[in-house]
N, CA, C, O and the ligand as a Tripos MOL2 file, in Angstrom:
@<TRIPOS>MOLECULE
protein
  305   303    77     0     0
PROTEIN
NO_CHARGES

@<TRIPOS>ATOM
      1 N         109.8060  109.1130   89.6120 N.3       1 MET1
      2 CA        110.4000  109.3710   90.9290 C.3       1 MET1
      3 C         110.2840  108.1160   91.8050 C.2       1 MET1
      4 O         109.2660  107.4230   91.8050 O.2       1 MET1
      5 N         111.3430  107.8600   92.5340 N.am      2 LYS2
      6 CA        111.3370  106.6890   93.4160 C.3       2 LYS2
      7 C         110.4910  106.9400   94.6420 C.2       2 LYS2
      8 O         110.4430  108.0570   95.1590 O.2       2 LYS2
      9 N         109.8320  105.9120   95.1020 N.am      3 THR3
     10 CA        109.0990  106.0320   96.3530 C.3       3 THR3
     11 C         110.0770  105.9410   97.5180 C.2       3 THR3
     12 O         111.2140  105.4900   97.3780 O.2       3 THR3
     13 N         109.5930  106.3830   98.6630 N.am      4 LEU4
     14 CA        110.4110  106.3150   99.8670 C.3       4 LEU4
     15 C         110.7900  104.8630  100.1660 C.2       4 LEU4
     16 O         111.8950  104.5820  100.6310 O.2       4 LEU4
     17 N         109.8610  103.9520   99.8920 N.am      5 LYS5
     18 CA        110.1190  102.5430  100.1520 C.3       5 LYS5
     19 C         111.2540  102.0270   99.2540 C.2       5 LYS5
     20 O         112.1130  101.2710   99.7080 O.2       5 LYS5
     21 N         111.2510  102.4370   97.9890 N.am      6 GLN6
     22 CA        112.3350  102.0340   97.0820 C.3       6 GLN6
     23 C         113.6710  102.6120   97.5440 C.2       6 GLN6
     24 O         114.7000  101.9370   97.5220 O.2       6 GLN6
     25 N         113.6280  103.8850   97.9670 N.am      7 GLN7
     26 CA        114.8600  104.5000   98.4600 C.3       7 GLN7
     27 C         115.3800  103.7620   99.6870 C.2       7 GLN7
     28 O         116.5830  103.5480   99.8340 O.2       7 GLN7
     29 N         114.4500  103.3720  100.5730 N.am      8 HIS8
     30 CA        114.8520  102.6600  101.7820 C.3       8 HIS8
     31 C         115.4690  101.3060  101.4250 C.2       8 HIS8
     32 O         116.4500  100.8880  102.0390 O.2       8 HIS8
     33 N         114.8990  100.6310  100.4420 N.am      9 GLU9
     34 CA        115.4280   99.3230  100.0340 C.3       9 GLU9
     35 C         116.8250   99.4640   99.4330 C.2       9 GLU9
     36 O         117.6860   98.6100   99.6450 O.2       9 GLU9
     37 N         117.0420  100.5290   98.6940 N.am     10 GLU10
     38 CA        118.3830  100.7600   98.1260 C.3      10 GLU10
     39 C         119.3950  101.0810   99.2190 C.2      10 GLU10
     40 O         120.5420  100.6360   99.1770 O.2      10 GLU10
     41 N         118.9420  101.8690  100.2040 N.am     11 TYR11
     42 CA        119.7890  102.2030  101.3430 C.3      11 TYR11
     43 C         120.1870  100.9260  102.0910 C.2      11 TYR11
     44 O         121.3500  100.7450  102.4540 O.2      11 TYR11
     45 N         119.2080  100.0450  102.3170 N.am     12 LEU12
     46 CA        119.4890   98.7790  103.0020 C.3      12 LEU12
     47 C         120.4650   97.9230  102.2090 C.2      12 LEU12
     48 O         121.3470   97.2850  102.7830 O.2      12 LEU12
     49 N         120.3080   97.9080  100.8990 N.am     13 ALA13
     50 CA        121.2110   97.1230  100.0550 C.3      13 ALA13
     51 C         122.6440   97.6350  100.1950 C.2      13 ALA13
     52 O         123.5910   96.8490  100.2430 O.2      13 ALA13
     53 N         122.7930   98.9600  100.2610 N.am     14 ARG14
     54 CA        124.1370   99.5360  100.4410 C.3      14 ARG14
     55 C         124.7040   99.1720  101.8030 C.2      14 ARG14
     56 O         125.8770   98.8170  101.9220 O.2      14 ARG14
     57 N         123.8450   99.2650  102.8550 N.am     15 VAL15
     58 CA        124.2740   98.9290  104.2120 C.3      15 VAL15
     59 C         124.7610   97.4840  104.2730 C.2      15 VAL15
     60 O         125.8130   97.1880  104.8380 O.2      15 VAL15
     61 N         123.9660   96.5910  103.6750 N.am     16 LYS16
     62 CA        124.3230   95.1670  103.7220 C.3      16 LYS16
     63 C         125.5570   94.8730  102.8920 C.2      16 LYS16
     64 O         126.3500   93.9980  103.2400 O.2      16 LYS16
     65 N         125.7270   95.6030  101.7870 N.am     17 ALA17
     66 CA        126.9020   95.4030  100.9350 C.3      17 ALA17
     67 C         128.1840   95.7210  101.6920 C.2      17 ALA17
     68 O         129.2410   95.1570  101.4090 O.2      17 ALA17
     69 N         128.0790   96.6340  102.6620 N.am     18 LYS18
     70 CA        129.2390   97.0010  103.4790 C.3      18 LYS18
     71 C         129.4300   96.0350  104.6350 C.2      18 LYS18
     72 O         130.4070   96.1320  105.3770 O.2      18 LYS18
     73 N         128.4960   95.1030  104.7880 N.am     19 GLY19
     74 CA        128.6260   94.1170  105.8490 C.3      19 GLY19
     75 C         128.0670   94.5540  107.1730 C.2      19 GLY19
     76 O         128.3360   93.9250  108.1960 O.2      19 GLY19
     77 N         127.2870   95.6280  107.1790 N.am     20 ALA20
     78 CA        126.7290   96.1220  108.4360 C.3      20 ALA20
     79 C         125.5590   95.2410  108.8830 C.2      20 ALA20
     80 O         124.8690   94.6260  108.0700 O.2      20 ALA20
     81 N         125.3620   95.2020  110.1970 N.am     21 LYS21
     82 CA        124.2650   94.4180  110.7670 C.3      21 LYS21
     83 C         122.9550   95.2000  110.6520 C.2      21 LYS21
     84 O         122.9280   96.4210  110.8050 O.2      21 LYS21
     85 N         121.8860   94.4780  110.3820 N.am     22 THR22
     86 CA        120.5810   95.1370  110.3580 C.3      22 THR22
     87 C         119.6370   94.4590  111.3500 C.2      22 THR22
     88 O         119.8240   93.3040  111.7310 O.2      22 THR22
     89 N         118.6280   95.2080  111.7490 N.am     23 LEU23
     90 CA        117.6030   94.7140  112.6670 C.3      23 LEU23
     91 C         116.2450   95.0930  112.1040 C.2      23 LEU23
     92 O         116.1260   96.0100  111.2920 O.2      23 LEU23
     93 N         115.2300   94.3780  112.5450 N.am     24 THR24
     94 CA        113.8830   94.7700  112.1420 C.3      24 THR24
     95 C         113.1070   95.2610  113.3580 C.2      24 THR24
     96 O         113.3580   94.8390  114.4870 O.2      24 THR24
     97 N         112.1720   96.1490  113.1080 N.am     25 PHE25
     98 CA        111.3070   96.6570  114.1690 C.3      25 PHE25
     99 C         109.9400   96.9600  113.5770 C.2      25 PHE25
    100 O         109.7760   97.0680  112.3620 O.2      25 PHE25
    101 N         108.9620   97.0940  114.4710 N.am     26 VAL26
    102 CA        107.5960   97.3920  114.0350 C.3      26 VAL26
    103 C         107.3610   98.8830  114.2140 C.2      26 VAL26
    104 O         107.6190   99.4390  115.2810 O.2      26 VAL26
    105 N         106.8800   99.5080  113.1860 N.am     27 THR27
    106 CA        106.6940  100.9510  113.2540 C.3      27 THR27
    107 C         105.5100  101.3100  114.1570 C.2      27 THR27
    108 O         104.5270  100.5720  114.2230 O.2      27 THR27
    109 N         105.6120  102.4640  114.8600 N.am     28 PRO28
    110 CA        104.5180  102.8980  115.7420 C.3      28 PRO28
    111 C         103.3600  103.5280  114.9620 C.2      28 PRO28
    112 O         102.2670  103.7070  115.5010 O.2      28 PRO28
    113 N         103.6030  103.8570  113.7080 N.am     29 CYS29
    114 CA        102.5950  104.5810  112.9190 C.3      29 CYS29
    115 C         101.6290  103.6320  112.2310 C.2      29 CYS29
    116 O         100.4140  103.7660  112.3770 O.2      29 CYS29
    117 N         102.1590  102.6760  111.4840 N.am     30 CYS30
    118 CA        101.2810  101.8200  110.6870 C.3      30 CYS30
    119 C         101.4430  100.3460  111.0350 C.2      30 CYS30
    120 O         100.7890   99.4970  110.4290 O.2      30 CYS30
    121 N         102.3140  100.0230  112.0130 N.am     31 GLY31
    122 CA        102.4370   98.6580  112.4890 C.3      31 GLY31
    123 C         103.1350   97.7060  111.5290 C.2      31 GLY31
    124 O         103.0620   96.4870  111.6900 O.2      31 GLY31
    125 N         103.8180   98.2680  110.5260 N.am     32 LYS32
    126 CA        104.5230   97.4180  109.5840 C.3      32 LYS32
    127 C         105.9650   97.2100  110.0280 C.2      32 LYS32
    128 O         106.4920   97.9570  110.8520 O.2      32 LYS32
    129 N         106.5830   96.1920  109.4720 N.am     33 THR33
    130 CA        107.9480   95.8730  109.8390 C.3      33 THR33
    131 C         108.9140   96.6270  108.9370 C.2      33 THR33
    132 O         108.7440   96.6710  107.7180 O.2      33 THR33
    133 N         109.9200   97.2130  109.5480 N.am     34 VAL34
    134 CA        110.9520   97.9370  108.8080 C.3      34 VAL34
    135 C         112.3000   97.3750  109.2110 C.2      34 VAL34
    136 O         112.5370   97.0750  110.3810 O.2      34 VAL34
    137 N         113.1720   97.2370  108.2450 N.am     35 GLU35
    138 CA        114.5330   96.7950  108.5150 C.3      35 GLU35
    139 C         115.4500   98.0030  108.4400 C.2      35 GLU35
    140 O         115.3320   98.8220  107.5290 O.2      35 GLU35
    141 N         116.3620   98.1150  109.3930 N.am     36 ASP36
    142 CA        117.2820   99.2490  109.3770 C.3      36 ASP36
    143 C         118.6060   98.8330  110.0090 C.2      36 ASP36
    144 O         118.7290   97.7510  110.5830 O.2      36 ASP36
    145 N         119.5860   99.7130  109.8910 N.am     37 MET37
    146 CA        120.9240   99.3830  110.3520 C.3      37 MET37
    147 C         120.9900   99.3950  111.8770 C.2      37 MET37
    148 O         120.4250  100.2790  112.5210 O.2      37 MET37
    149 N         121.6700   98.4250  112.4440 N.am     38 ALA38
    150 CA        121.9150   98.3700  113.8780 C.3      38 ALA38
    151 C         123.0800   99.3020  114.2220 C.2      38 ALA38
    152 O         123.9510   99.5630  113.3920 O.2      38 ALA38
    153 N         123.0750   99.7980  115.4630 N.am     39 ALA39
    154 CA        124.1940  100.6100  115.9330 C.3      39 ALA39
    155 C         125.4000   99.7040  116.1970 C.2      39 ALA39
    156 O         125.2700   98.4830  116.2910 O.2      39 ALA39
    157 N         126.5530  100.3200  116.3130 N.am     40 HIS40
    158 CA        127.7370   99.5610  116.6800 C.3      40 HIS40
    159 C         127.6330   99.1370  118.1470 C.2      40 HIS40
    160 O         126.9520   99.7960  118.9330 O.2      40 HIS40
    161 N         128.2870   98.0680  118.5120 N.am     41 ALA41
    162 CA        128.2430   97.5610  119.8800 C.3      41 ALA41
    163 C         128.6130   98.6650  120.8630 C.2      41 ALA41
    164 O         129.6100   99.3620  120.6780 O.2      41 ALA41
    165 N         127.8020   98.8190  121.9070 N.am     42 GLY42
    166 CA        128.0730   99.8090  122.9370 C.3      42 GLY42
    167 C         127.5920  101.2090  122.5990 C.2      42 GLY42
    168 O         127.7060  102.1200  123.4190 O.2      42 GLY42
    169 N         127.0550  101.3880  121.3980 N.am     43 GLU43
    170 CA        126.5810  102.7120  120.9990 C.3      43 GLU43
    171 C         125.0650  102.7380  120.9270 C.2      43 GLU43
    172 O         124.4230  101.7050  120.7400 O.2      43 GLU43
    173 N         124.5000  103.9270  121.0770 N.am     44 THR44
    174 CA        123.0660  104.1230  120.8710 C.3      44 THR44
    175 C         122.8990  105.2440  119.8530 C.2      44 THR44
    176 O         123.4240  106.3440  120.0220 O.2      44 THR44
    177 N         122.1730  104.9460  118.8130 N.am     45 TRP45
    178 CA        121.9320  105.9580  117.7780 C.3      45 TRP45
    179 C         120.4730  106.3700  117.8360 C.2      45 TRP45
    180 O         119.5810  105.5530  117.6050 O.2      45 TRP45
    181 N         120.2280  107.6410  118.1460 N.am     46 ASP46
    182 CA        118.8490  108.1130  118.1130 C.3      46 ASP46
    183 C         118.7100  109.1950  117.0510 C.2      46 ASP46
    184 O         119.5550  110.0800  116.9130 O.2      46 ASP46
    185 N         117.6370  109.0940  116.3230 N.am     47 THR47
    186 CA        117.4460  109.9960  115.1960 C.3      47 THR47
    187 C         115.9870  110.0390  114.7870 C.2      47 THR47
    188 O         115.2200  109.1140  115.0560 O.2      47 THR47
    189 N         115.6220  111.1110  114.1420 N.am     48 LEU48
    190 CA        114.3090  111.1390  113.5040 C.3      48 LEU48
    191 C         114.4030  110.3750  112.2040 C.2      48 LEU48
    192 O         115.3940  110.4840  111.4810 O.2      48 LEU48
    193 N         113.3780  109.6030  111.9040 N.am     49 ALA49
    194 CA        113.3540  108.8460  110.6610 C.3      49 ALA49
    195 C         111.9540  108.9120  110.0660 C.2      49 ALA49
    196 O         110.9770  109.2070  110.7550 O.2      49 ALA49
    197 N         111.8860  108.6370  108.7990 N.am     50 THR50
    198 CA        110.5950  108.6600  108.1160 C.3      50 THR50
    199 C         110.1890  107.2470  107.7620 C.2      50 THR50
    200 O         110.9780  106.4980  107.1860 O.2      50 THR50
    201 N         108.9750  106.8770  108.0970 N.am     51 CYS51
    202 CA        108.4790  105.5340  107.8060 C.3      51 CYS51
    203 C         108.4450  105.3120  106.2950 C.2      51 CYS51
    204 O         107.8260  106.0910  105.5700 O.2      51 CYS51
    205 N         109.0980  104.2680  105.8190 N.am     52 PRO52
    206 CA        109.0880  104.0070  104.3730 C.3      52 PRO52
    207 C         107.7320  103.5140  103.8710 C.2      52 PRO52
    208 O         107.4920  103.4710  102.6640 O.2      52 PRO52
    209 N         106.8530  103.1440  104.7890 N.am     53 HIS53
    210 CA        105.5430  102.6430  104.3790 C.3      53 HIS53
    211 C         104.5020  103.7620  104.2820 C.2      53 HIS53
    212 O         103.7480  103.8320  103.3110 O.2      53 HIS53
    213 N         104.4660  104.6350  105.2920 N.am     54 CYS54
    214 CA        103.3920  105.6490  105.3110 C.3      54 CYS54
    215 C         103.9100  107.0740  105.4570 C.2      54 CYS54
    216 O         103.1250  108.0210  105.5030 O.2      54 CYS54
    217 N         105.2400  107.2270  105.5300 N.am     55 GLU55
    218 CA        105.8890  108.5480  105.5680 C.3      55 GLU55
    219 C         105.6190  109.3440  106.8370 C.2      55 GLU55
    220 O         105.7950  110.5620  106.8520 O.2      55 GLU55
    221 N         105.1950  108.6730  107.8930 N.am     56 THR56
    222 CA        105.1080  109.3290  109.2020 C.3      56 THR56
    223 C         106.5230  109.4950  109.7540 C.2      56 THR56
    224 O         107.3710  108.6180  109.5860 O.2      56 THR56
    225 N         106.7660  110.6200  110.4110 N.am     57 ILE57
    226 CA        108.0770  110.8230  111.0240 C.3      57 ILE57
    227 C         108.0430  110.3030  112.4520 C.2      57 ILE57
    228 O         107.1480  110.6400  113.2270 O.2      57 ILE57
    229 N         109.0250  109.4820  112.7900 N.am     58 TYR58
    230 CA        109.0990  108.9590  114.1510 C.3      58 TYR58
    231 C         110.5160  109.0690  114.6720 C.2      58 TYR58
    232 O         111.4690  109.2860  113.9240 O.2      58 TYR58
    233 N         110.6220  108.9090  115.9860 N.am     59 TRP59
    234 CA        111.9070  108.9540  116.6740 C.3      59 TRP59
    235 C         112.4140  107.5280  116.7980 C.2      59 TRP59
    236 O         111.7090  106.6510  117.2980 O.2      59 TRP59
    237 N         113.6400  107.2980  116.3390 N.am     60 LYS60
    238 CA        114.1640  105.9400  116.2630 C.3      60 LYS60
    239 C         115.4150  105.8270  117.1200 C.2      60 LYS60
    240 O         116.3510  106.6130  116.9760 O.2      60 LYS60
    241 N         115.4240  104.8450  118.0100 N.am     61 VAL61
    242 CA        116.5840  104.6090  118.8580 C.3      61 VAL61
    243 C         117.1270  103.2220  118.5410 C.2      61 VAL61
    244 O         116.4480  102.2160  118.7460 O.2      61 VAL61
    245 N         118.3500  103.1790  118.0430 N.am     62 ALA62
    246 CA        118.9610  101.9060  117.6600 C.3      62 ALA62
    247 C         120.1330  101.5880  118.5670 C.2      62 ALA62
    248 O         120.9580  102.4520  118.8650 O.2      62 ALA62
    249 N         120.1970  100.3290  119.0060 N.am     63 THR63
    250 CA        121.3880   99.8050  119.6600 C.3      63 THR63
    251 C         121.8810   98.6530  118.7900 C.2      63 THR63
    252 O         121.3790   98.4380  117.6860 O.2      63 THR63
    253 N         122.8680   97.9120  119.2970 N.am     64 ASP64
    254 CA        123.3540   96.7940  118.4820 C.3      64 ASP64
    255 C         122.4350   95.5830  118.5790 C.2      64 ASP64
    256 O         122.6320   94.6030  117.8600 O.2      64 ASP64
    257 N         121.4210   95.6340  119.4650 N.am     65 SER65
    258 CA        120.5480   94.4720  119.6190 C.3      65 SER65
    259 C         119.0790   94.7380  119.3050 C.2      65 SER65
    260 O         118.3180   93.8040  119.0500 O.2      65 SER65
    261 N         118.6750   96.0260  119.3220 N.am     66 GLU66
    262 CA        117.2860   96.2920  118.9750 C.3      66 GLU66
    263 C         117.0930   97.7210  118.4900 C.2      66 GLU66
    264 O         117.9010   98.6110  118.7560 O.2      66 GLU66
    265 N         115.9980   97.9050  117.7740 N.am     67 ILE67
    266 CA        115.5980   99.2450  117.3490 C.3      67 ILE67
    267 C         114.1940   99.4860  117.8830 C.2      67 ILE67
    268 O         113.3000   98.6560  117.7140 O.2      67 ILE67
    269 N         114.0120  100.6420  118.5350 N.am     68 VAL68
    270 CA        112.7010  100.9940  119.0440 C.3      68 VAL68
    271 C         112.3010  102.3300  118.4190 C.2      68 VAL68
    272 O         113.0590  103.2980  118.4790 O.2      68 VAL68
    273 N         111.1240  102.3800  117.8280 N.am     69 ALA69
    274 CA        110.6400  103.6050  117.2070 C.3      69 ALA69
    275 C         109.3930  104.0820  117.9370 C.2      69 ALA69
    276 O         108.5130  103.2890  118.2700 O.2      69 ALA69
    277 N         109.3290  105.3870  118.1830 N.am     70 THR70
    278 CA        108.1470  105.9720  118.8400 C.3      70 THR70
    279 C         107.7880  107.2570  118.1120 C.2      70 THR70
    280 O         108.6510  107.9300  117.5480 O.2      70 THR70
    281 N         106.5210  107.5840  118.1320 N.am     71 ILE71
    282 CA        106.0820  108.8620  117.5780 C.3      71 ILE71
    283 C         106.1460  109.8750  118.7180 C.2      71 ILE71
    284 O         105.4990  109.6770  119.7460 O.2      71 ILE71
    285 N         106.9090  110.9510  118.5580 N.am     72 PRO72
    286 CA        107.1700  111.8800  119.6730 C.3      72 PRO72
    287 C         105.8990  112.3570  120.3800 C.2      72 PRO72
    288 O         105.8610  112.3520  121.6110 O.2      72 PRO72
    289 N         104.8820  112.7600  119.6660 N.am     73 ASP73
    290 CA        103.6720  113.2990  120.2930 C.3      73 ASP73
    291 C         102.9410  112.2730  121.1450 C.2      73 ASP73
    292 O         102.2930  112.6130  122.1350 O.2      73 ASP73
    293 N         103.0590  111.0070  120.7420 N.am     74 LYS74
    294 CA        102.3200  109.9640  121.4480 C.3      74 LYS74
    295 C         103.1650  109.2700  122.5170 C.2      74 LYS74
    296 O         102.6600  108.4460  123.2780 O.2      74 LYS74
    297 N         104.4440  109.6080  122.5660 N.am     75 ALA75
    298 CA        105.3460  108.9140  123.4820 C.3      75 ALA75
    299 C         105.2590  109.4930  124.8840 C.2      75 ALA75
    300 O         105.6370  108.8300  125.8500 O.2      75 ALA75
    301 N         104.7700  110.7110  125.0090 N.am     76 ALA76
    302 CA        104.7690  111.3990  126.3060 C.3      76 ALA76
    303 C         103.7270  110.8030  127.2450 C.2      76 ALA76
    304 O         103.5860  111.2580  128.3800 O.2      76 ALA76
    305 ZN        104.2720  103.9250  108.9700 Zn       77 ZN77
@<TRIPOS>BOND
     1     1     2 1
     2     2     3 1
     3     3     4 2
     4     3     5 am
     5     5     6 1
     6     6     7 1
     7     7     8 2
     8     7     9 am
     9     9    10 1
    10    10    11 1
    11    11    12 2
    12    11    13 am
    13    13    14 1
    14    14    15 1
    15    15    16 2
    16    15    17 am
    17    17    18 1
    18    18    19 1
    19    19    20 2
    20    19    21 am
    21    21    22 1
    22    22    23 1
    23    23    24 2
    24    23    25 am
    25    25    26 1
    26    26    27 1
    27    27    28 2
    28    27    29 am
    29    29    30 1
    30    30    31 1
    31    31    32 2
    32    31    33 am
    33    33    34 1
    34    34    35 1
    35    35    36 2
    36    35    37 am
    37    37    38 1
    38    38    39 1
    39    39    40 2
    40    39    41 am
    41    41    42 1
    42    42    43 1
    43    43    44 2
    44    43    45 am
    45    45    46 1
    46    46    47 1
    47    47    48 2
    48    47    49 am
    49    49    50 1
    50    50    51 1
    51    51    52 2
    52    51    53 am
    53    53    54 1
    54    54    55 1
    55    55    56 2
    56    55    57 am
    57    57    58 1
    58    58    59 1
    59    59    60 2
    60    59    61 am
    61    61    62 1
    62    62    63 1
    63    63    64 2
    64    63    65 am
    65    65    66 1
    66    66    67 1
    67    67    68 2
    68    67    69 am
    69    69    70 1
    70    70    71 1
    71    71    72 2
    72    71    73 am
    73    73    74 1
    74    74    75 1
    75    75    76 2
    76    75    77 am
    77    77    78 1
    78    78    79 1
    79    79    80 2
    80    79    81 am
    81    81    82 1
    82    82    83 1
    83    83    84 2
    84    83    85 am
    85    85    86 1
    86    86    87 1
    87    87    88 2
    88    87    89 am
    89    89    90 1
    90    90    91 1
    91    91    92 2
    92    91    93 am
    93    93    94 1
    94    94    95 1
    95    95    96 2
    96    95    97 am
    97    97    98 1
    98    98    99 1
    99    99   100 2
   100    99   101 am
   101   101   102 1
   102   102   103 1
   103   103   104 2
   104   103   105 am
   105   105   106 1
   106   106   107 1
   107   107   108 2
   108   107   109 am
   109   109   110 1
   110   110   111 1
   111   111   112 2
   112   111   113 am
   113   113   114 1
   114   114   115 1
   115   115   116 2
   116   115   117 am
   117   117   118 1
   118   118   119 1
   119   119   120 2
   120   119   121 am
   121   121   122 1
   122   122   123 1
   123   123   124 2
   124   123   125 am
   125   125   126 1
   126   126   127 1
   127   127   128 2
   128   127   129 am
   129   129   130 1
   130   130   131 1
   131   131   132 2
   132   131   133 am
   133   133   134 1
   134   134   135 1
   135   135   136 2
   136   135   137 am
   137   137   138 1
   138   138   139 1
   139   139   140 2
   140   139   141 am
   141   141   142 1
   142   142   143 1
   143   143   144 2
   144   143   145 am
   145   145   146 1
   146   146   147 1
   147   147   148 2
   148   147   149 am
   149   149   150 1
   150   150   151 1
   151   151   152 2
   152   151   153 am
   153   153   154 1
   154   154   155 1
   155   155   156 2
   156   155   157 am
   157   157   158 1
   158   158   159 1
   159   159   160 2
   160   159   161 am
   161   161   162 1
   162   162   163 1
   163   163   164 2
   164   163   165 am
   165   165   166 1
   166   166   167 1
   167   167   168 2
   168   167   169 am
   169   169   170 1
   170   170   171 1
   171   171   172 2
   172   171   173 am
   173   173   174 1
   174   174   175 1
   175   175   176 2
   176   175   177 am
   177   177   178 1
   178   178   179 1
   179   179   180 2
   180   179   181 am
   181   181   182 1
   182   182   183 1
   183   183   184 2
   184   183   185 am
   185   185   186 1
   186   186   187 1
   187   187   188 2
   188   187   189 am
   189   189   190 1
   190   190   191 1
   191   191   192 2
   192   191   193 am
   193   193   194 1
   194   194   195 1
   195   195   196 2
   196   195   197 am
   197   197   198 1
   198   198   199 1
   199   199   200 2
   200   199   201 am
   201   201   202 1
   202   202   203 1
   203   203   204 2
   204   203   205 am
   205   205   206 1
   206   206   207 1
   207   207   208 2
   208   207   209 am
   209   209   210 1
   210   210   211 1
   211   211   212 2
   212   211   213 am
   213   213   214 1
   214   214   215 1
   215   215   216 2
   216   215   217 am
   217   217   218 1
   218   218   219 1
   219   219   220 2
   220   219   221 am
   221   221   222 1
   222   222   223 1
   223   223   224 2
   224   223   225 am
   225   225   226 1
   226   226   227 1
   227   227   228 2
   228   227   229 am
   229   229   230 1
   230   230   231 1
   231   231   232 2
   232   231   233 am
   233   233   234 1
   234   234   235 1
   235   235   236 2
   236   235   237 am
   237   237   238 1
   238   238   239 1
   239   239   240 2
   240   239   241 am
   241   241   242 1
   242   242   243 1
   243   243   244 2
   244   243   245 am
   245   245   246 1
   246   246   247 1
   247   247   248 2
   248   247   249 am
   249   249   250 1
   250   250   251 1
   251   251   252 2
   252   251   253 am
   253   253   254 1
   254   254   255 1
   255   255   256 2
   256   255   257 am
   257   257   258 1
   258   258   259 1
   259   259   260 2
   260   259   261 am
   261   261   262 1
   262   262   263 1
   263   263   264 2
   264   263   265 am
   265   265   266 1
   266   266   267 1
   267   267   268 2
   268   267   269 am
   269   269   270 1
   270   270   271 1
   271   271   272 2
   272   271   273 am
   273   273   274 1
   274   274   275 1
   275   275   276 2
   276   275   277 am
   277   277   278 1
   278   278   279 1
   279   279   280 2
   280   279   281 am
   281   281   282 1
   282   282   283 1
   283   283   284 2
   284   283   285 am
   285   285   286 1
   286   286   287 1
   287   287   288 2
   288   287   289 am
   289   289   290 1
   290   290   291 1
   291   291   292 2
   292   291   293 am
   293   293   294 1
   294   294   295 1
   295   295   296 2
   296   295   297 am
   297   297   298 1
   298   298   299 1
   299   299   300 2
   300   299   301 am
   301   301   302 1
   302   302   303 1
   303   303   304 2
@<TRIPOS>SUBSTRUCTURE
     1 MET1         2 RESIDUE 1 A MET
     2 LYS2         6 RESIDUE 1 A LYS
     3 THR3        10 RESIDUE 1 A THR
     4 LEU4        14 RESIDUE 1 A LEU
     5 LYS5        18 RESIDUE 1 A LYS
     6 GLN6        22 RESIDUE 1 A GLN
     7 GLN7        26 RESIDUE 1 A GLN
     8 HIS8        30 RESIDUE 1 A HIS
     9 GLU9        34 RESIDUE 1 A GLU
    10 GLU10       38 RESIDUE 1 A GLU
    11 TYR11       42 RESIDUE 1 A TYR
    12 LEU12       46 RESIDUE 1 A LEU
    13 ALA13       50 RESIDUE 1 A ALA
    14 ARG14       54 RESIDUE 1 A ARG
    15 VAL15       58 RESIDUE 1 A VAL
    16 LYS16       62 RESIDUE 1 A LYS
    17 ALA17       66 RESIDUE 1 A ALA
    18 LYS18       70 RESIDUE 1 A LYS
    19 GLY19       74 RESIDUE 1 A GLY
    20 ALA20       78 RESIDUE 1 A ALA
    21 LYS21       82 RESIDUE 1 A LYS
    22 THR22       86 RESIDUE 1 A THR
    23 LEU23       90 RESIDUE 1 A LEU
    24 THR24       94 RESIDUE 1 A THR
    25 PHE25       98 RESIDUE 1 A PHE
    26 VAL26      102 RESIDUE 1 A VAL
    27 THR27      106 RESIDUE 1 A THR
    28 PRO28      110 RESIDUE 1 A PRO
    29 CYS29      114 RESIDUE 1 A CYS
    30 CYS30      118 RESIDUE 1 A CYS
    31 GLY31      122 RESIDUE 1 A GLY
    32 LYS32      126 RESIDUE 1 A LYS
    33 THR33      130 RESIDUE 1 A THR
    34 VAL34      134 RESIDUE 1 A VAL
    35 GLU35      138 RESIDUE 1 A GLU
    36 ASP36      142 RESIDUE 1 A ASP
    37 MET37      146 RESIDUE 1 A MET
    38 ALA38      150 RESIDUE 1 A ALA
    39 ALA39      154 RESIDUE 1 A ALA
    40 HIS40      158 RESIDUE 1 A HIS
    41 ALA41      162 RESIDUE 1 A ALA
    42 GLY42      166 RESIDUE 1 A GLY
    43 GLU43      170 RESIDUE 1 A GLU
    44 THR44      174 RESIDUE 1 A THR
    45 TRP45      178 RESIDUE 1 A TRP
    46 ASP46      182 RESIDUE 1 A ASP
    47 THR47      186 RESIDUE 1 A THR
    48 LEU48      190 RESIDUE 1 A LEU
    49 ALA49      194 RESIDUE 1 A ALA
    50 THR50      198 RESIDUE 1 A THR
    51 CYS51      202 RESIDUE 1 A CYS
    52 PRO52      206 RESIDUE 1 A PRO
    53 HIS53      210 RESIDUE 1 A HIS
    54 CYS54      214 RESIDUE 1 A CYS
    55 GLU55      218 RESIDUE 1 A GLU
    56 THR56      222 RESIDUE 1 A THR
    57 ILE57      226 RESIDUE 1 A ILE
    58 TYR58      230 RESIDUE 1 A TYR
    59 TRP59      234 RESIDUE 1 A TRP
    60 LYS60      238 RESIDUE 1 A LYS
    61 VAL61      242 RESIDUE 1 A VAL
    62 ALA62      246 RESIDUE 1 A ALA
    63 THR63      250 RESIDUE 1 A THR
    64 ASP64      254 RESIDUE 1 A ASP
    65 SER65      258 RESIDUE 1 A SER
    66 GLU66      262 RESIDUE 1 A GLU
    67 ILE67      266 RESIDUE 1 A ILE
    68 VAL68      270 RESIDUE 1 A VAL
    69 ALA69      274 RESIDUE 1 A ALA
    70 THR70      278 RESIDUE 1 A THR
    71 ILE71      282 RESIDUE 1 A ILE
    72 PRO72      286 RESIDUE 1 A PRO
    73 ASP73      290 RESIDUE 1 A ASP
    74 LYS74      294 RESIDUE 1 A LYS
    75 ALA75      298 RESIDUE 1 A ALA
    76 ALA76      302 RESIDUE 1 A ALA
    77 ZN77       305 GROUP 0 **** ****
């Protein structure tokens, strides 16, 4: 079975193959760097995501210039 990290790397490879922009951010759970797809210009994409490093679920807000991730319980 593939790890979440392997799945994330394959997802990123597909994103990049399509020519989409990616950004990196530091996770709020384990402090590691994660690369993910940037939103389209003028859009904000917010979603729950799972950390590919430690599998913590966090809230991720992506724009075309940055991605910010927060853990809902600790963000309040
Ligand atoms: Zn993590």
